NUKETI-549952 format. One line per 2 residues: their letters; for each residue x, y, z of C-alpha. Coordinates in steps of 0.25 Angstrom, whole numbers, plus 5000, padded with zeros to 4 digits. Each point is the difference from the previous one (the first is absolute). Example, Ala and Ser with C-alpha at 12.3 -4.5 7.8 and 13.67 -1.06 7.14 Angstrom:
2
as = 5049:4982:5031 | 5006:5014:4998
***
This chain:
219
ms = 4996:4980:5057 | 4989:5002:5010
vs = 4987:5007:4997 | 5005:5012:5009
ql = 5013:5001:4991 | 4992:5000:4987
th = 4991:5011:5006 | 5013:5008:5004
rt = 5006:4998:4987 | 4987:5006:4993
rs = 5000:5011:5010 | 5015:5004:4997
sd = 4997:5000:4985 | 4988:5008:5001
qy = 5007:5011:5009 | 5012:5001:4990
ia = 4990:5002:4988 | 4992:5010:5008
ll = 5014:5008:5002 | 5002:4999:4985
eq = 4987:5005:4997 | 5001:5012:5010
ly = 5014:5004:4994 | 4996:4998:4986
he = 4985:5004:5000 | 5002:5009:4988
rn = 5006:4989:4992 | 4992:4991:4992
lt = 5002:4985:5001 | 5004:4992:4988
qf = 4989:4989:4997 | 5002:4987:4993
aa = 4989:4990:4997 | 5003:4985:5003
gh = 5009:4994:4989 | 5007:5013:4996
si = 5015:5001:5000 | 5005:5012:5009
pl = 5011:5008:4993 | 5012:5001:5009
rr = 5010:5012:5000 | 5014:4998:5007
se = 4998:5014:5007 | 4988:4996:5007
iy = 4995:4991:5011 | 4985:4996:5000
ii = 4992:4998:5012 | 4987:4992:4999
cr = 4988:5007:5007 | 4989:4990:4996
gi = 5001:4986:4993 | 5010:4990:4997
vq = 5012:5000:4990 | 5007:4988:4994
lh = 5015:5001:4998 | 5006:4991:4991
ti = 5010:4997:4989 | 4999:4994:4987
hp = 5011:4990:4994 | 5005:4999:4986
dg = 4991:4988:4997 | 4988:5008:5004
se = 4998:4993:5014 | 4997:5009:5012
tl = 5005:5000:5014 | 4991:5006:5011
la = 5010:5008:5009 | 4990:5006:5010
la = 4987:5005:5003 | 4999:5014:5005
gp = 4988:5006:5007 | 4996:5013:5007
sm = 5011:5009:5006 | 5011:4991:4993
pf = 5010:5006:4991 | 5005:4995:4987
gl = 5009:5006:4989 | 5012:4998:4991
nl = 5009:5005:5011 | 4996:4989:5010
tg = 5004:4988:4991 | 5012:4994:4992
vs = 4991:4992:4991 | 4999:5003:4986
py = 4990:5000:4993 | 4991:5004:5011
wa = 4985:5002:4998 | 4989:5005:5009
ta = 4986:4997:4996 | 4987:5003:5008
lt = 4994:4987:5005 | 4988:5008:5005
qv = 4996:5014:4997 | 5011:5008:5007
dv = 5002:5015:5004 | 5015:5003:5000
lp = 5007:5012:5005 | 5013:5003:4993
la = 5011:5007:5008 | 5013:5006:4995
ma = 5012:4994:5007 | 5004:5015:5004
el = 4987:5001:5007 | 5002:4988:5008
en = 5015:5004:5003 | 4995:5014:5005
sp = 4989:4994:5010 | 5004:4992:5012
tl = 4986:4997:5003 | 4998:4994:4986
ma = 5013:4992:5001 | 4996:4995:5014
gl = 4987:4995:4995 | 5006:4994:4987
fs = 5010:4993:5008 | 4989:4993:5008
hl = 4993:4995:4988 | 5012:4997:4992
sr = 5004:4990:5011 | 4987:4993:4997
rl = 5005:4998:4986 | 5013:4995:5005
qq = 4993:4990:5009 | 4991:4995:4989
se = 5012:4998:4990 | 5007:4992:5011
aw = 4987:4992:5002 | 4999:4998:4985
la = 5014:4994:5000 | 4997:4991:5012
ls = 4988:4995:4993 | 5008:4995:4988
gk = 5008:4991:5009 | 4988:4991:5004
rl = 5001:4987:4994 | 4985:4996:4999
va = 4992:5008:4990 | 4988:4999:5010
dr = 5009:5007:5011 | 5004:5011:4990
lr = 4985:5003:4997 | 4996:5000:5014
ql = 5011:5009:5004 | 4997:5009:4988
li = 4985:5001:5005 | 5005:5003:5014
ml = 5009:5011:4995 | 4988:5006:4992
aq = 4991:5000:5012 | 5011:5007:5008
ef = 5002:5011:4990 | 4986:5001:4994
gq = 4991:4993:5009 | 4987:5006:5006
ve = 4995:4994:5013 | 4986:4995:4999
pq = 4991:4990:5009 | 5003:4989:4991
gv = 5015:5002:5000 | 5010:5009:4992
kl = 4995:5003:4986 | 5011:5003:4989
ti = 4995:5013:4994 | 5008:4997:4988
rl = 4996:4990:4989 | 5012:4993:4993
th = 4997:4990:4989 | 5005:4986:5002
hq = 5010:5003:4989 | 5006:5011:5008
la = 5000:4992:5013 | 5007:4989:4992
tt = 5011:5009:4994 | 5003:5005:5013
ig = 5003:4987:5007 | 5006:4993:4987
tt = 4989:4990:4997 | 4989:4998:4990
rv = 4986:5006:5000 | 4994:4986:5000
tv = 5007:4997:5013 | 4996:5013:5007
tr = 4985:4997:4996 | 5002:4986:5006
ll = 5006:5005:5013 | 4990:5011:5003
rd = 4989:4989:4998 | 5008:4992:5010
fr = 5001:5011:5010 | 4985:5003:4999
re = 4997:4985:5003 | 5010:5001:5012
gw = 4993:5012:5006 | 5012:5008:4999
lk = 4994:5009:4989 | 4987:5006:4997
vh = 4994:5007:4988 | 4990:5011:5001
qr = 4995:5008:4988 | 5013:4996:4993
yl = 5009:5005:5011 | 5009:4991:5007
il = 4998:4999:5016 | 5010:4994:5009
pl = 4993:4996:5013 | 5007:5006:5012
gm = 5001:4987:5008 | 5007:4993:4988
ln = 5008:5012:4997 | 5006:5001:5014
et = 5002:4985:5001 | 5008:5000:4987
ma = 5008:5012:5004 | 5004:4994:5013
vs = 5005:4987:4994 | 5008:5009:4990
hr = 5006:5007:5011 | 5004:4988:5007
a = 5006:4993:4988
***
């Protein structure tokens, strides 16, 4: 994804949020602090106005699988999944707009905007599946970081900064490896110049990012 595409995606997201705030200016957003679980009702769809929500499931043995990361303008809810149990947790501080299914069904404008951003969720889910098929752990981690840059990247002079902070354990769980391996690989990526760290944020230099994506597309 190019810088212009990242900028276009951000603009599209901002426009949809502005539309929602215009239509529902009298309605208070529901706020959740980082780490708090978001209660879900079957009759509602939730639109993220600010922040990032972690969507995950918990297995009987207590282990967790990260299903998706949803950012501004992206929808989530029980009606959009077949996974059970299905949990939504605020990864950062978030503002969420709950909408009744009836409201969406009666508004073509809202439905059109919802479809656009729901398609992003579908693309992310397919990319998540493709990631699991990579044999080498290093390739899986690189691809995960590229996906996060595409979804939550902020273009800066140094490169694309990941605006979210996932722990090494969360990264390891997502790609099916150990925290120790992720820590080692991130150290290797920094030595190669493929990755930088500034004020605890991961930054992917544009040159290295574009080169990696070009190789990935040719493969």
